[in-house]
OpenMM code with the backbone's topology and positions (N, CA, C; nanometers):
from openmm import Vec3, app, unit

residues = "MET ARG ALA VAL VAL SER ALA ALA PHE GLY GLN ASP GLU GLU PRO ASP LEU VAL GLU ALA LEU ARG ALA ALA GLY ASP ALA LEU ILE ALA LEU VAL ALA GLU ILE GLU GLY GLU VAL ILE GLY GLN VAL MET PHE SER PRO MET ARG ALA PRO ASP ARG CYS LEU GLY LEU GLY PRO VAL SER VAL LEU PRO GLU HIS GLN ARG ASP GLY ILE GLY SER LYS LEU ILE ARG ALA GLY ILE GLU ARG ALA ARG ALA GLU GLY TRP ARG GLY VAL PHE LEU LEU GLY HIS SER THR TYR TYR PRO ARG PHE GLY PHE SER PRO GLU ALA ALA ARG GLY PHE ALA SER PRO PHE ALA GLY PRO HIS PHE MET PHE LEU ALA LEU ASN GLY ASP ALA PRO ARG GLU GLY ILE ALA ARG TYR ALA ALA ALA PHE GLY ASP".split()
positions = [
    Vec3(-3.8397, 0.1692, 0.0000),
    Vec3(-3.8553, 0.0428, 0.1229),
    Vec3(-3.8960, -0.0460, 0.0686),
    Vec3(-4.0192, -0.0559, -0.0700),
    Vec3(-4.0724, -0.2021, -0.0935),
    Vec3(-3.9599, -0.2890, -0.1672),
    Vec3(-3.8676, -0.2395, -0.2134),
    Vec3(-3.7357, -0.2944, -0.2471),
    Vec3(-3.6816, -0.3342, -0.1384),
    Vec3(-3.6423, -0.3320, -0.0433),
    Vec3(-3.5724, -0.4254, 0.0685),
    Vec3(-3.6646, -0.5214, 0.1000),
    Vec3(-3.7759, -0.4537, 0.1587),
    Vec3(-3.8854, -0.5700, 0.2167),
    Vec3(-3.8813, -0.6876, 0.0985),
    Vec3(-3.8812, -0.6778, -0.0477),
    Vec3(-3.8894, -0.7351, -0.1516),
    Vec3(-3.7922, -0.8315, -0.1906),
    Vec3(-3.7145, -0.7541, -0.1743),
    Vec3(-3.5756, -0.8703, -0.1919),
    Vec3(-3.5397, -0.8918, -0.0608),
    Vec3(-3.5680, -0.8945, 0.0889),
    Vec3(-3.5163, -0.9917, 0.1695),
    Vec3(-3.6607, -1.1087, 0.1984),
    Vec3(-3.7943, -1.1074, 0.1295),
    Vec3(-3.8217, -1.1775, 0.1491),
    Vec3(-3.8824, -1.3004, -0.0211),
    Vec3(-3.8473, -1.1716, -0.0660),
    Vec3(-3.8605, -1.2856, -0.2222),
    Vec3(-3.9487, -1.3098, -0.2525),
    Vec3(-4.1200, -1.2754, -0.2291),
    Vec3(-4.2366, -1.2583, -0.2459),
    Vec3(-4.3002, -1.1048, -0.2377),
    Vec3(-4.4068, -1.0917, -0.2685),
    Vec3(-4.4696, -0.9445, -0.2622),
    Vec3(-4.5541, -0.9837, -0.1307),
    Vec3(-4.5910, -1.0920, -0.0665),
    Vec3(-4.7022, -1.0781, 0.0696),
    Vec3(-4.6692, -0.9571, 0.1367),
    Vec3(-4.5332, -0.9686, 0.1806),
    Vec3(-4.4618, -0.8713, 0.2816),
    Vec3(-4.4762, -0.7445, 0.2541),
    Vec3(-4.3806, -0.6789, 0.1174),
    Vec3(-4.3757, -0.5752, 0.0799),
    Vec3(-4.5705, -0.5460, 0.0923),
    Vec3(-4.6445, -0.6085, 0.0372),
    Vec3(-4.8275, -0.5719, 0.0164),
    Vec3(-4.8539, -0.5388, 0.1633),
    Vec3(-4.7585, -0.6098, 0.2967),
    Vec3(-4.8199, -0.5999, 0.4192),
    Vec3(-4.7590, -0.4726, 0.4654),
    Vec3(-4.6595, -0.4179, 0.4288),
    Vec3(-4.5909, -0.2813, 0.4622),
    Vec3(-4.6675, -0.1237, 0.4389),
    Vec3(-4.7175, -0.1982, 0.3040),
    Vec3(-4.7741, -0.0963, 0.2198),
    Vec3(-4.9077, -0.0719, 0.2850),
    Vec3(-5.0115, -0.2005, 0.3531),
    Vec3(-5.0706, -0.1561, 0.4014),
    Vec3(-5.1202, -0.1123, 0.5285),
    Vec3(-5.0425, -0.1758, 0.6006),
    Vec3(-4.9971, -0.0892, 0.7439),
    Vec3(-4.9230, 0.0605, 0.7049),
    Vec3(-4.8496, 0.0964, 0.6678),
    Vec3(-4.8789, 0.2148, 0.6266),
    Vec3(-4.9943, 0.3322, 0.6186),
    Vec3(-5.0435, 0.2841, 0.4974),
    Vec3(-5.1859, 0.3328, 0.4310),
    Vec3(-5.2514, 0.3500, 0.5353),
    Vec3(-5.2616, 0.2275, 0.6374),
    Vec3(-5.3830, 0.2224, 0.7919),
    Vec3(-5.3136, 0.3443, 0.8591),
    Vec3(-5.1915, 0.3992, 0.8911),
    Vec3(-5.1717, 0.4322, 0.9758),
    Vec3(-5.1323, 0.3631, 1.0897),
    Vec3(-5.0723, 0.2678, 1.0284),
    Vec3(-5.0446, 0.1497, 1.1186),
    Vec3(-4.9125, 0.1000, 1.1737),
    Vec3(-4.8630, 0.1749, 1.1424),
    Vec3(-4.6942, 0.1677, 1.1355),
    Vec3(-4.6222, 0.2851, 1.2290),
    Vec3(-4.6959, 0.1930, 1.3784),
    Vec3(-4.6702, 0.3100, 1.5181),
    Vec3(-4.4853, 0.3064, 1.5225),
    Vec3(-4.4321, 0.1936, 1.5193),
    Vec3(-4.2903, 0.1873, 1.5066),
    Vec3(-4.2257, 0.1753, 1.4216),
    Vec3(-4.1878, 0.2473, 1.3316),
    Vec3(-4.1119, 0.1555, 1.2217),
    Vec3(-3.9445, 0.2773, 1.2242),
    Vec3(-3.8599, 0.1426, 1.2044),
    Vec3(-3.7318, 0.1842, 1.2457),
    Vec3(-3.6558, 0.1160, 1.0760),
    Vec3(-3.5586, 0.1990, 0.9920),
    Vec3(-3.4676, 0.1846, 0.9608),
    Vec3(-3.3178, 0.1546, 0.9946),
    Vec3(-3.2587, 0.1034, 0.8971),
    Vec3(-3.1284, 0.0679, 0.9116),
    Vec3(-3.0291, 0.1324, 0.7451),
    Vec3(-2.9494, 0.2537, 0.7864),
    Vec3(-2.8584, 0.2863, 0.6434),
    Vec3(-2.7394, 0.2458, 0.6622),
    Vec3(-2.6836, 0.2623, 0.5180),
    Vec3(-2.5439, 0.2775, 0.4605),
    Vec3(-2.5680, 0.3583, 0.3880),
    Vec3(-2.4618, 0.4350, 0.4002),
    Vec3(-2.4271, 0.5772, 0.3217),
    Vec3(-2.5703, 0.6061, 0.2201),
    Vec3(-2.6673, 0.6630, 0.3225),
    Vec3(-2.7965, 0.7045, 0.2765),
    Vec3(-2.8740, 0.5763, 0.2459),
    Vec3(-2.8247, 0.4841, 0.2103),
    Vec3(-2.9241, 0.3818, 0.1297),
    Vec3(-2.9887, 0.2526, 0.2471),
    Vec3(-3.1167, 0.2547, 0.2401),
    Vec3(-3.1863, 0.2160, 0.3643),
    Vec3(-3.1898, 0.0091, 0.3145),
    Vec3(-3.1015, -0.0229, 0.3909),
    Vec3(-3.0490, -0.1839, 0.3975),
    Vec3(-3.1533, -0.2865, 0.4359),
    Vec3(-3.2208, -0.1672, 0.5617),
    Vec3(-3.3197, -0.2900, 0.6612),
    Vec3(-3.4004, -0.2429, 0.7120),
    Vec3(-3.5790, -0.2609, 0.7576),
    Vec3(-3.6451, -0.2129, 0.8289),
    Vec3(-3.7140, -0.2945, 0.9453),
    Vec3(-3.7743, -0.2844, 1.0390),
    Vec3(-3.8947, -0.3303, 1.0812),
    Vec3(-3.9986, -0.2251, 1.1502),
    Vec3(-4.1289, -0.2892, 1.1704),
    Vec3(-4.2521, -0.2751, 1.1926),
    Vec3(-4.2960, -0.2822, 1.2815),
    Vec3(-4.3637, -0.2429, 1.3830),
    Vec3(-4.4644, -0.2414, 1.4816),
    Vec3(-4.5873, -0.1908, 1.4964),
    Vec3(-4.6712, -0.2529, 1.4765),
    Vec3(-4.8313, -0.2201, 1.4439),
    Vec3(-4.9224, -0.2595, 1.5664),
    Vec3(-5.0165, -0.1952, 1.5733),
    Vec3(-5.0875, -0.2007, 1.7344),
    Vec3(-5.2111, -0.3235, 1.6714),
    Vec3(-5.1984, -0.4061, 1.7961),
    Vec3(-5.2918, -0.5247, 1.8142),
    Vec3(-5.4171, -0.4405, 1.7919),
    Vec3(-5.5091, -0.5368, 1.8006),
    Vec3(-5.6441, -0.4849, 1.7743),
    Vec3(-5.7458, -0.5534, 1.9484),
    Vec3(-5.6566, -0.6431, 1.9488),
    Vec3(-5.6484, -0.6730, 2.1258),
    Vec3(-5.5163, -0.7908, 2.1424),
    Vec3(-5.4389, -0.7654, 2.2482),
    Vec3(-5.4611, -0.6888, 2.3612),
    Vec3(-5.4730, -0.6123, 2.3654),
    Vec3(-5.4992, -0.5171, 2.4773),
    Vec3(-5.5126, -0.3339, 2.4402),
    Vec3(-5.3163, -0.3461, 2.4686),
    Vec3(-5.2593, -0.2069, 2.4170),
    Vec3(-5.1869, -0.1614, 2.4233),
    Vec3(-5.0781, -0.2751, 2.4010),
    Vec3(-5.0564, -0.3639, 2.3006),
    Vec3(-4.9751, -0.4468, 2.3135),
    Vec3(-4.9328, -0.4397, 2.1138),
    Vec3(-4.8556, -0.4744, 2.0710),
    Vec3(-4.8059, -0.4273, 1.9841),
    Vec3(-4.7902, -0.6116, 1.8551),
    Vec3(-4.7684, -0.5830, 1.7177),
    Vec3(-4.7358, -0.7297, 1.6848),
    Vec3(-4.6303, -0.6556, 1.5561),
    Vec3(-4.5190, -0.7334, 1.5677),
    Vec3(-4.4130, -0.7388, 1.5155),
    Vec3(-4.3998, -0.8072, 1.3713),
    Vec3(-4.3278, -0.6771, 1.3118),
    Vec3(-4.3557, -0.7181, 1.1518),
    Vec3(-4.3845, -0.6477, 1.0765),
    Vec3(-4.3315, -0.7087, 0.9265),
    Vec3(-4.1644, -0.7613, 0.9210),
    Vec3(-4.0963, -0.7184, 0.9625),
    Vec3(-3.9376, -0.7593, 0.9678),
    Vec3(-3.8263, -0.7358, 0.9590),
    Vec3(-3.7287, -0.7721, 0.8632),
    Vec3(-3.6851, -0.6984, 0.7645),
    Vec3(-3.6041, -0.7086, 0.6252),
    Vec3(-3.4656, -0.6230, 0.6315),
    Vec3(-3.3829, -0.7092, 0.5697),
    Vec3(-3.2613, -0.6426, 0.5836),
    Vec3(-3.2303, -0.7180, 0.4168),
    Vec3(-3.1776, -0.6552, 0.3746),
    Vec3(-3.1317, -0.6831, 0.2225),
    Vec3(-3.0430, -0.8064, 0.2190),
    Vec3(-3.0032, -0.9046, 0.1506),
    Vec3(-2.9935, -1.0108, 0.1514),
    Vec3(-2.7944, -0.9942, 0.1350),
    Vec3(-2.7537, -0.9188, 0.0776),
    Vec3(-2.6539, -0.8932, 0.1456),
    Vec3(-2.5634, -0.8239, 0.2729),
    Vec3(-2.6702, -0.8077, 0.3511),
    Vec3(-2.6631, -0.7967, 0.4537),
    Vec3(-2.7390, -0.8214, 0.5986),
    Vec3(-2.7394, -0.9631, 0.5276),
    Vec3(-2.8064, -0.9907, 0.6312),
    Vec3(-2.6882, -1.0742, 0.7514),
    Vec3(-2.7489, -1.1632, 0.8259),
    Vec3(-2.5988, -1.2161, 0.9514),
    Vec3(-2.5094, -1.1249, 1.0113),
    Vec3(-2.5280, -1.0045, 1.0091),
    Vec3(-2.4540, -0.8965, 1.0172),
    Vec3(-2.5263, -0.8305, 1.1398),
    Vec3(-2.5961, -0.8575, 1.2199),
    Vec3(-2.6463, -0.8355, 1.3164),
    Vec3(-2.7481, -0.6640, 1.2936),
    Vec3(-2.7892, -0.6555, 1.1725),
    Vec3(-2.8348, -0.5184, 1.1349),
    Vec3(-2.9478, -0.5935, 1.1818),
    Vec3(-3.0664, -0.6534, 1.1655),
    Vec3(-3.1637, -0.6891, 1.2276),
    Vec3(-3.2200, -0.6850, 1.3550),
    Vec3(-3.1266, -0.7671, 1.4031),
    Vec3(-3.0791, -0.7802, 1.5539),
    Vec3(-3.0568, -0.6511, 1.6337),
    Vec3(-3.0733, -0.5632, 1.5657),
    Vec3(-2.9890, -0.3694, 1.6256),
    Vec3(-3.1695, -0.3238, 1.6301),
    Vec3(-3.2050, -0.3243, 1.5072),
    Vec3(-3.3394, -0.2543, 1.4510),
    Vec3(-3.4477, -0.3346, 1.5605),
    Vec3(-3.4646, -0.4868, 1.6074),
    Vec3(-3.5491, -0.5444, 1.6471),
    Vec3(-3.5282, -0.4948, 1.8127),
    Vec3(-3.4525, -0.4721, 1.8692),
    Vec3(-3.3853, -0.4359, 1.9642),
    Vec3(-3.4116, -0.3086, 2.0088),
    Vec3(-3.3666, -0.2121, 1.9210),
    Vec3(-3.4444, -0.0653, 1.9419),
    Vec3(-3.6148, -0.0521, 1.9313),
    Vec3(-3.6162, -0.1249, 1.9058),
    Vec3(-3.7764, -0.1568, 1.8079),
    Vec3(-3.8441, -0.1324, 1.9772),
    Vec3(-3.7770, -0.2437, 2.0382),
    Vec3(-3.8504, -0.3441, 2.2027),
    Vec3(-3.8262, -0.2268, 2.2773),
    Vec3(-3.7168, -0.1489, 2.2608),
    Vec3(-3.7085, -0.0511, 2.3744),
    Vec3(-3.7261, 0.0631, 2.3497),
    Vec3(-3.7978, 0.1002, 2.2187),
    Vec3(-3.8543, 0.2464, 2.2506),
    Vec3(-3.9953, 0.2312, 2.2691),
    Vec3(-4.0704, 0.0689, 2.1956),
    Vec3(-4.1809, 0.0271, 2.2750),
    Vec3(-4.1986, 0.0082, 2.4708),
    Vec3(-4.1113, 0.0085, 2.5019),
    Vec3(-4.0905, -0.0187, 2.6066),
    Vec3(-4.1256, 0.1202, 2.6769),
    Vec3(-4.0548, 0.1926, 2.6146),
    Vec3(-4.0361, 0.2869, 2.7282),
    Vec3(-4.1743, 0.4351, 2.6545),
    Vec3(-4.2607, 0.3587, 2.5647),
    Vec3(-4.3658, 0.4261, 2.5337),
    Vec3(-4.4944, 0.3696, 2.6564),
    Vec3(-4.5134, 0.2780, 2.6993),
    Vec3(-4.5418, 0.2016, 2.7832),
    Vec3(-4.6369, 0.1103, 2.7200),
    Vec3(-4.5778, 0.0287, 2.5822),
    Vec3(-4.6397, -0.0849, 2.5569),
    Vec3(-4.6562, -0.2066, 2.6672),
    Vec3(-4.7677, -0.2628, 2.6572),
    Vec3(-4.7266, -0.4143, 2.7408),
    Vec3(-4.6875, -0.4827, 2.7188),
    Vec3(-4.6890, -0.5160, 2.5803),
    Vec3(-4.6582, -0.6318, 2.5256),
    Vec3(-4.6159, -0.6637, 2.3751),
    Vec3(-4.5976, -0.7537, 2.3016),
    Vec3(-4.5387, -0.7403, 2.1625),
    Vec3(-4.5360, -0.8818, 2.0921),
    Vec3(-4.6660, -0.9060, 2.0335),
    Vec3(-4.6649, -1.0336, 1.9284),
    Vec3(-4.5768, -1.0467, 1.7981),
    Vec3(-4.5523, -1.2363, 1.8235),
    Vec3(-4.4931, -1.1967, 1.6766),
    Vec3(-4.5471, -1.3421, 1.5965),
    Vec3(-4.4870, -1.3636, 1.4824),
    Vec3(-4.4907, -1.5069, 1.4293),
    Vec3(-4.3495, -1.5011, 1.3544),
    Vec3(-4.2550, -1.6246, 1.4122),
    Vec3(-4.1238, -1.6308, 1.3214),
    Vec3(-4.0687, -1.7251, 1.3828),
    Vec3(-3.9847, -1.7110, 1.3681),
    Vec3(-3.8517, -1.8346, 1.3629),
    Vec3(-3.8346, -1.8744, 1.5112),
    Vec3(-3.9263, -2.0072, 1.5511),
    Vec3(-3.8625, -2.0195, 1.6688),
    Vec3(-3.6771, -2.0581, 1.7218),
    Vec3(-3.6147, -2.0762, 1.6154),
    Vec3(-3.4594, -2.0238, 1.7093),
    Vec3(-3.4297, -1.9035, 1.6877),
    Vec3(-3.4611, -1.8233, 1.6464),
    Vec3(-3.4347, -1.6584, 1.6234),
    Vec3(-3.4843, -1.5712, 1.7599),
    Vec3(-3.6142, -1.5701, 1.7782),
    Vec3(-3.6595, -1.4564, 1.8230),
    Vec3(-3.6286, -1.4783, 1.9672),
    Vec3(-3.6198, -1.5986, 2.0614),
    Vec3(-3.6092, -1.6314, 2.1644),
    Vec3(-3.4558, -1.5538, 2.1811),
    Vec3(-3.3961, -1.5044, 2.1651),
    Vec3(-3.2259, -1.4319, 2.2043),
    Vec3(-3.3230, -1.2703, 2.2741),
    Vec3(-3.4339, -1.2635, 2.2068),
    Vec3(-3.5056, -1.0843, 2.2334),
    Vec3(-3.6109, -1.1102, 2.3355),
    Vec3(-3.5865, -1.2297, 2.4434),
    Vec3(-3.7543, -1.2516, 2.4286),
    Vec3(-3.8422, -1.3210, 2.4508),
    Vec3(-3.9019, -1.3224, 2.3648),
    Vec3(-4.0233, -1.3977, 2.2629),
    Vec3(-4.0048, -1.5171, 2.3232),
    Vec3(-4.1595, -1.5595, 2.3313),
    Vec3(-4.1472, -1.7143, 2.3982),
    Vec3(-4.2529, -1.8010, 2.3321),
    Vec3(-4.3266, -1.8850, 2.2854),
    Vec3(-4.3832, -1.9453, 2.2513),
    Vec3(-4.4814, -1.9877, 2.3784),
    Vec3(-4.4094, -2.0154, 2.4392),
    Vec3(-4.5095, -2.0291, 2.6127),
    Vec3(-4.5902, -1.9311, 2.6209),
    Vec3(-4.5212, -1.8005, 2.6520),
    Vec3(-4.5396, -1.6677, 2.6799),
    Vec3(-4.7289, -1.6530, 2.5909),
    Vec3(-4.7208, -1.7562, 2.4797),
    Vec3(-4.7816, -1.6829, 2.3825),
    Vec3(-4.9394, -1.7915, 2.3741),
    Vec3(-4.9081, -1.8847, 2.4027),
    Vec3(-5.0331, -2.0176, 2.4572),
    Vec3(-5.1076, -1.9425, 2.4894),
    Vec3(-5.1461, -1.8799, 2.6053),
    Vec3(-5.2858, -1.8392, 2.6948),
    Vec3(-5.3555, -1.7500, 2.5700),
    Vec3(-5.2768, -1.7264, 2.4748),
    Vec3(-5.4054, -1.6181, 2.3481),
    Vec3(-5.4564, -1.7394, 2.2204),
    Vec3(-5.5760, -1.6842, 2.2085),
    Vec3(-5.6317, -1.7513, 2.1137),
    Vec3(-5.6053, -1.6638, 1.9985),
    Vec3(-5.6040, -1.7451, 1.8812),
    Vec3(-5.5333, -1.6522, 1.7584),
    Vec3(-5.5173, -1.7775, 1.6460),
    Vec3(-5.5364, -1.7378, 1.5522),
    Vec3(-5.5371, -1.8143, 1.4189),
    Vec3(-5.3895, -1.8321, 1.3697),
    Vec3(-5.3049, -1.7407, 1.4171),
    Vec3(-5.1494, -1.7842, 1.4124),
    Vec3(-5.0954, -1.8758, 1.5615),
    Vec3(-5.1785, -1.9310, 1.6009),
    Vec3(-5.0909, -2.0254, 1.7474),
    Vec3(-5.0592, -2.1150, 1.6749),
    Vec3(-4.9028, -2.1432, 1.7898),
    Vec3(-4.8490, -2.2475, 1.7327),
    Vec3(-4.7758, -2.2361, 1.7300),
    Vec3(-4.6179, -2.3029, 1.7274),
    Vec3(-4.4757, -2.2962, 1.7444),
    Vec3(-4.3807, -2.1750, 1.6899),
    Vec3(-4.4344, -2.1214, 1.5798),
    Vec3(-4.3949, -2.0039, 1.5723),
    Vec3(-4.4736, -1.8941, 1.6200),
    Vec3(-4.5613, -1.8512, 1.7027),
    Vec3(-4.6414, -1.7544, 1.7418),
    Vec3(-4.5880, -1.7275, 1.8796),
    Vec3(-4.5050, -1.6204, 1.8969),
    Vec3(-4.4867, -1.5723, 2.0312),
    Vec3(-4.4935, -1.4087, 2.0657),
    Vec3(-4.4598, -1.4228, 2.2403),
    Vec3(-4.5417, -1.3198, 2.2941),
    Vec3(-4.4172, -1.2576, 2.3598),
    Vec3(-4.3978, -1.1206, 2.4355),
    Vec3(-4.2640, -1.0725, 2.4870),
    Vec3(-4.3238, -0.9740, 2.5977),
    Vec3(-4.3696, -1.0305, 2.7535),
    Vec3(-4.3958, -0.8836, 2.8530),
    Vec3(-4.2974, -0.7827, 2.8317),
    Vec3(-4.3675, -0.6542, 2.8218),
    Vec3(-4.2982, -0.5509, 2.8496),
    Vec3(-4.2617, -0.4788, 2.9720),
    Vec3(-4.3608, -0.5347, 3.0519),
    Vec3(-4.3730, -0.4758, 3.1850),
    Vec3(-4.4610, -0.5619, 3.2947),
    Vec3(-4.4951, -0.4783, 3.3723),
    Vec3(-4.5516, -0.6361, 3.4552),
    Vec3(-4.6879, -0.6121, 3.4536),
    Vec3(-4.7383, -0.5308, 3.3672),
    Vec3(-4.9118, -0.4713, 3.3257),
    Vec3(-4.9241, -0.5954, 3.2457),
    Vec3(-4.8273, -0.6489, 3.1378),
    Vec3(-4.8042, -0.7672, 3.0129),
    Vec3(-4.9413, -0.8030, 3.0592),
    Vec3(-5.0468, -0.8735, 2.9315),
    Vec3(-5.1756, -0.9516, 2.9519),
    Vec3(-5.0999, -1.1048, 2.9738),
    Vec3(-5.1235, -1.2061, 2.9621),
    Vec3(-5.1371, -1.3253, 3.0380),
    Vec3(-5.2032, -1.4438, 2.9268),
    Vec3(-5.3671, -1.3767, 2.8803),
    Vec3(-5.4459, -1.4825, 2.8091),
    Vec3(-5.5469, -1.4012, 2.7449),
    Vec3(-5.6116, -1.4054, 2.6632),
    Vec3(-5.6945, -1.3503, 2.5803),
    Vec3(-5.7227, -1.3920, 2.4627),
    Vec3(-5.7508, -1.2949, 2.3685),
    Vec3(-5.7194, -1.2929, 2.1848),
    Vec3(-5.6315, -1.2200, 2.1405),
    Vec3(-5.5494, -1.2349, 2.0765),
    Vec3(-5.4653, -1.1665, 2.0313),
    Vec3(-5.5209, -1.1618, 1.9134),
    Vec3(-5.5238, -1.0166, 1.8309),
    Vec3(-5.6023, -1.0049, 1.7214),
    Vec3(-5.5146, -0.8494, 1.6387),
    Vec3(-5.4271, -0.9270, 1.4882),
    Vec3(-5.3162, -0.8371, 1.4793),
    Vec3(-5.4255, -0.7427, 1.4036),
    Vec3(-5.3287, -0.6296, 1.3735),
    Vec3(-5.3834, -0.4978, 1.2605),
    Vec3(-5.4725, -0.5486, 1.1258),
    Vec3(-5.5783, -0.4474, 1.1184),
    Vec3(-5.6580, -0.5509, 1.0488),
    Vec3(-5.5598, -0.5753, 0.9096),
    Vec3(-5.4532, -0.5153, 0.8630),
    Vec3(-5.3767, -0.5403, 0.7112),
    Vec3(-5.3019, -0.6515, 0.7438),
    Vec3(-5.3264, -0.7405, 0.8696),
    Vec3(-5.3043, -0.9083, 0.8570),
    Vec3(-5.3591, -0.9842, 0.8537),
    Vec3(-5.4977, -0.9243, 0.7912),
    Vec3(-5.5893, -1.0136, 0.7523),
    Vec3(-5.6581, -1.1134, 0.9121),
    Vec3(-5.7539, -1.1897, 0.8858),
    Vec3(-5.8310, -1.3210, 1.0388),
    Vec3(-5.7912, -1.4671, 0.9866),
] * unit.nanometer
topology = app.Topology()
chain = topology.addChain("A")
for resn in residues:
    res = topology.addResidue(resn, chain)
    for name in ("N", "CA", "C"):
        topology.addAtom(name, app.Element.getBySymbol(name[0]), res)
């Protein structure tokens, strides 16, 4: 898995994060895409420390030679549907403001949450009518504060 994440990002920060989330037991929803038994993509959702029953999305990784084939989108959609089916209230992420809104993520929806990641790339997706609208957003410990 480390090789996929490393190739996708070209640095060690994201692969280290994936390993830390797994080691802490915080890889609650972890999905992979394979071609002929080879892992070519992955997505991970981890529990937020706050607000309750919310997840953090990331990292999403696809090998460079398979990027722009819709693999990341399929992984994200599958993870969101699983989170919704499991009763999670919402999902936070820090990502590209032109990519993630297609899945329903919105920087406007995240504005009510205090976070060190606040800004135009910090987004939220409500998964049900019980989703929080404001408060503090704290990722799993592996993300740091």
